[in-house]
C-alpha positions, -999 to +999 in steps of 0.1 A: -023+027-205-048+001-195-039-034-205-058-065-201-040-094-183-047-130-191-041-162-171-004-163-180+001-129-165-018-139-135+004-167-128+035-146-132+020-120-109+011-146-083+047-157-081+060-120-080+035-112-051+050-140-031+087-129-040+094-101-062+131-111-064+123-145-079+146-153-108+130-155-142+139-191-146+122-201-112+091-181-124+091-201-155+093-233-137+065-224-113+043-212-141+050-237-168+060-208-192+094-205-211+118-181-195+118-157-226+080-156-223+081-147-186+108-120-194+088-105-222+054-105-204+072-089-172+086-062-193+052-055-210+035-053-177+060-029-164+059-007-194+020-006-194+019+001-157+001-032-146+034-036-124+041-002-108+072-012-090+090-040-073+091-035-037+099-050-002+075-061+024+088-052+058+080-068+092+063-041+111+078-049+144+114-052+130+107-018+111+096-001+144+059+005+128+039-021+148+014+005+161-011+005+132-040+030+130-069+034+106-084+069+106-115+082+088-113+120+081-141+143+072-128+176+056-142+210+049-122+213+016-096+194-003-065+186+017-031+201+001-012+172-017+016+178+010-007+165+037-002+129+021+038+132+023+038+123+060+059+092+064+033+077+089+006+076+061+011+044+044-022+043+024-048+069+017-083+063+001-112+086-009-143+069+004-182+073+003-204+080+031-200+102+062-163+105+059-142+116+030-108+099+035-096+068+051-058+067+061-037+036+072-009+050+094+019+032+111+039+044+142+064+030+166+042+035+197+013+054+212+035+083+220+045+088+183+008+086+174-001+111+200+024+135+185+009+130+150-026+136+164-015+168+181-002+181+147-031+169+129-057+188+149-040+221+138-051+214+101-081+237+096-095+216+067-101+186+091-136+186+104-139+153+122-120+120+126-126+085+139-097+064+148-093+026+151-063+010+165-053-025+151-047-051+177-035-079+155-024-081+119-042-110+102-033-104+066-014-076+049-005-075+012+019-051-005 
């Protein structure tokens, strides 16, 4: 269900992006809307799929996921859905150009990443990869 969002919805979403646990009364104060309006709009955005879920943003270092890798992949055929179930894969995108897929992966350290690579190379659908390791996190949204 595609739903158009308006400025009031955007104000609510901006507060929720900063803190998904913000009480409705505080969201109402920050947005200048009535609490009942905030509640109804949030319910509508959840029901329509604008808000997919309320979640937690982890500190990468504390979560032992501070080794962040971006990997472009060229494939000879579609990868099985189960490929994307790996817990190290945090985001996956179909992309245009020379590569077919872009992955964002998180590991505890280079050894864990190396183990992942050794396993990845056994996948017959993967033709080519190029990997970039993040050196500093300048901005990350959930």
